[in-house]
N, C-alpha and C positions, 0 to 999 in steps of 0.2 A: 564407482562413484554413485552417490545416492542422486536421485532427481529431485531437485528443489521447486517450490511454488513459483518463483519467477521464471523459471524454465518455460512453463507452458503460459506464462501471462507476463511476457515482455512489456507490454504497454504500460504497466505500472511504474516502469522506470523510462521507457523510451518516449513516452508522452507526458510526464510529469514535468510541468514548467518548472519545478525546483531544481531540475538536473543542468539549467544554465545559471544559477546563482553561484556567485563567487566563493561564498563561504559554505562548506560544506554540502557540495551539490549532490543531488540523489543519483545512484548509479545501481546497477545489479548488484555488485558485491557489498556497496553501503547498506542496501536494504536486507540483504541476505544476512551480515554481520548484525545489523540492528535487531532484526527480529529473532534471529538465534538466541540473542541474550534476553530481549524483553518478552517474547512469546515462543518459549522452546516448545518443540512438538509435543514432548511427555506432559506438558502443562495445558495445551489447547486441544489435544486430541478428544473427540466427540464432545466439544464445547462450542457455544455461540459467543462471537466476538462483538463487541459493540466499538466501533472505529469512531472516535470522536476527533473529526478534523479528517473525513473520509475521502476530500478532494475528487476524487474519481469514482464513479459507481461500477457495479459489477451486475451479472446476469440477476442476482437478488442480493440484497443487504439491507440493513437496516443502518442508517448513518446520520450523524448531526454535522452540520457544516454551518459555521457563523459568518462565513464569506459569501456573499452573495453569488460571485462570479463562479464560485466553485460549487455552491448548490445548484446554481443553473446548469453546469457542465455534467454533474453527477446525474441530472434527470434526462440525457439524451444519450 
């Protein structure tokens, strides 16, 4: 079985506040399915990705967030 991005970075789904919403909650399987369709590996390999609605930060990223609370969280 291939290792997937969320295997190394579980905080993207374990700490995402959308995991608690009633409709379409965020989970590991939800994100893996969503991104395998929207951003297949052969399309994004060796590319830069602009995440509009980044919600959470990473070691290094460029993100645009319009919700103030998420912008603050992504800076920590």
